[in-house]
Each structure stands twice: as structure tokens, then as C-alpha cells.
N, C-alpha and C positions, 0 to 999 in steps of 0.2 A: 913763250910768254907773250901775251897780247898787250903790246905797249899802250894802245889806246885805252883799253880797259883799266890798266894800272894807272894811267894818268888821270882818268875819270875818278877812280877811287882815291887817288891822292888829293884831288880837288875837293871831293866830299869830305875827306879827313880834315883838310884845311878849314873848311866851313864849320865842321863840328867843333874843332879846337877854338876857332874864333868865337863861336856862340858860347862856349863854356867860359872863355876868358871875359867876355863882355857881361855875362849874366851871373857868374859866381861872385858873391859878395866878399868884401875884404875880411869879414869876420865870420867864424863858424856859426855863431849864435843866430845871425840873420838867416843863414841857410837852414838851420834847425827849425826856425819859426815860420818859414815861407814855403808852403807846399808847391806853389807854382815854380819857384826857383829850383826846388828839389827835382821836379819833373824835368825841367829844361836841362839841368846839369846831368842828372842820371841818364836821361835818354841820349844826350849827345856824347857822354862818356862811354856808354854802352856801344853806341854806333862807332865811335872812334876805335874801340877795341876790336869790334867785328870787322871793320875796314882793314885794320892792320893784319888780322888773321887772314882775310880774303887776299890781300896783297901778298902776304907771305906764302899762301898756297899757290898763287900764280908764279912766284919765284921758284918755289920747290918743284912745280910741274915741269919747269924747264931744266931741271938739274937731274943728275943721275943718282937720286936718293929715293928711298921708299916714301910714300905719302905719310903724313902724320896720322896717328891714331886719335889724337885729341887736339883741341885748339891750342892748348899750352905747348904741346910738343912741336907745333909749327915753329916756334921761336927757338926751341932746343935744336931742331934740325938746321935752322938758319945759322945758329952759332957754331954748330959742329962743322958746317960747310964753309965757315969763315966769312959769311955775309954780315953777321952781327957780332959784336963783341959780347962776351958772356954776361956782363953787367946789364947791358941793355936788354938782352934776351930774357934775363931773369926778371927784370922790371916789367916787361911786357907780359910775361907768363903770369905774374902776380895780378896784372890788370885783367887777365882772363878770369881770375878768381872773383874779382869785383863784378865783372860783367855777369857771371853766373849767379851771383847773389842778387844783382839788380834785376835780372830777368826772371829768376825763379823764386826769390824770397824777398821781394821788394819791401815788405813790411818790417823786415829785420835790419834794414840798412842803418848803420851808424853814420849820421850826417857829419859828425866831427871828423871821422876818418875820410869820408868823401871830400870834405873841404881840404884836408891835408893832402890827399892825392892830387887834387887840382892845383894846390899851391906849390907842391914839391915835386910832382912827377908828370905834369902835363908836357914838359919838355921832352920826356921819353918818346912821345908820339911824334914830335917834330924831328927828333934825332932819327927815328925810324924812317920818316918820310925823306929825310936828307940822304940816308943810306940808299934807299930805293931809287931816288932820283939820280944819284951817282951811278948806280947799277944800270939804269936805263940809258945813261949817256955813254956807257962803255961799249 
């Protein structure tokens, strides 16, 4: 695992989360009505997911496990290896589902769901970053 690469990705993740926190409105209706906010939130949320997948892939590369076949499987492998707890791995795997919709079917995004993800699950990304930082310190 290349520590410097992982640390740079963690910093990028921190910036994405900060951007989401500062730009996502308190109520879902404002997000539904503002395409600029939608772009900012969805882009940074998609980036956050991708960064977690990339970091996870770096962790897996240094372990004695086969590489994941899918982005979501990255988190399954990390859970099976004891790096992540299963609840966090499951939440991050679901985030991959959001990322796929945001990247491939942007016009079908339900902004109420996105707002709920931001308000209720943004901490999953911070928890992942904390686990990775602890792993780097070992």
C-alpha cells in the first residue's frame, strides 16, 4: 500500500465531504428545486464513493485476498478481512449503488433520497476514513 497515495485520497475525501456539508440545504425541497446544488452534491458524493473504492482497493492490494470483481465487493472483502465492520461495509456498498445511478442515469435521481443520504449517511464516509487512518498508523 502506498501510504502517500492513500493520504492524498483521504484528503480529497475530506474536501468532498466538506463541500457536501456546506452546500447541501437543510431541507430536501431546496435541493429538489436547485440544479446547481444538485450538481455540487451529486458530484462530490460520487467522488466520495469513488475515493473510498480506490482507497479500499489500495488496502486490498496489500492483503492476501483476491481483487474485487466489482466496486461494491471492495467493501465486502474489507469486511471479510476484518478491516471494516459489516454494517459500515454494507452502507458503503449501497453508496456504490447511488454512484452508479449518479454516473449512468443522472436524470432518474430522486433528490429526496440524495438529501436523506447526505443527512443520514455522510458519517459513513468519515467512519471509513477513520478506519483507514488507523490502519495507516499501524
